[in-house]
Phi, psi and omega in degrees: 000129175272138176250117183242146183237357180239150178298318182299319181292322178297314180297316180298319184288325185272338187303314180295327177292320179294318180296328181276000176087010179286142179277147183236124174257131182248132177238095179281133177219168171253016175082192189049062194287153177220184186295335175296316175298321181295331175291323174299315179297317180300315180296321179293318180296324183292330191248356187226157177285324181235143175239125177244124172253150176236144171235113180205113175279106194274109183295337183295336185262007177256133176281173184296335181252017182259186200256040180301312184293326184261006179300131188294141180222138175203080188295321181298313179297316181299316180299318179297319180296317181291322178297315180295333182275357175090021176291138181275317183224132170251123174257113184230076185279151167287164182303320184291342174284319179283325183228076182291343177213158177305134184287139172252002182230138177215156175257118188229116177270106194295321181268299186295330182275354184249354179267168171052244178301324181295329177289323181279333183232074184305132179088349184300308184286337170297318177295318178297308184296324180292313182290324179293322176299317178299315181296321177296319179292327181286310186269336183046059185285162171282316181224150175228144192241129181222146179282147179283347179303316175272073193294318180293323176301315178299317179296320179298315182293318178298318180292320178300315179298318180292313184294324184261007178054045178279126185279063180228136174270112181272119185252119174272135183243129183304150181299132174266135186239154172282173190298335180264010176096351180291131178295134178297133181204144176298334182280352179300335181292342179285342187287139170288165178305322180291319179293320179297323178292334180274339189300331179299352178299333178296310181292329176292323177295321178295320177295323177298316178298315181298319180296316181292322177293320178299331180274001174109004179296123178230002173272092189285336174294316178294320180294321177300315179298322178296318181293321177299316179294323178298316183292318186285352172293341172274113188302330183273354183267129178237093184297132178250328180217121173225107184222150173235115187232162172299127187293334183277326189243341189066012169282177182304136178290144178230158179300336181275353179299146176287326178205153174243160173239129174267122184246126180234139167224120187229134178267137170237101188063236180270358187256132181248117182255141176252149170202163182201163171208131173272129184234112177295147175262114180299136178274137179290140183276000000 
């Protein structure tokens, strides 16, 4: 595995492969890798001639009171994991390589990027869309791989690619979970033992939603209130976002939707965990 830190080196290294028609799979990450990231790499390795992973903790997507400085980092461990997984190139630039001067240009999805998580974290998805656009321009991949756990992020990237005619196939990969149902996340390391023991309440809430929808529940306002009450029965859980939306558009869910997505963001102390589940709505015969 080659480790590159400059945009020029990545372009130089990938250009002959692109000219020869080899496919390139891109796995963008912020590092501190876990088995969920490795599943993205596995999917990319399975479908492409070349696999490029990136590690870049992107300051643009962190708000002023968020955890950019304390975001976990372990480059040596990450490199070993990526090397063992068969990654060909790791692009790990310093901040000054990606942003040598203050940006005067940003990619901003006015509707999709300002709802839900975007309403709670103003500017977050502008930062995500901007850095992903840069990475797409640098690597020019055939396919790019993102986890479904960050469902709105995946939706933002897909819409950005569609709106800007970016020639990349965005592949969503199902959430990888730990043995007790907790979604794998780099932020899980922030949890105290007591908070970690409480965290499975998110996956239990998602299962509760799926069960009620399977039984015919279509009053999504009522179901949302039920899920909020379900979550707060766990004393350490502080729900910040409980939403049921149309899975295709992230607009309000309707009984006519083909599928809904249940979106959860719950705080445990200082740590905010995300989880989601897409639930098809059975059509009446």
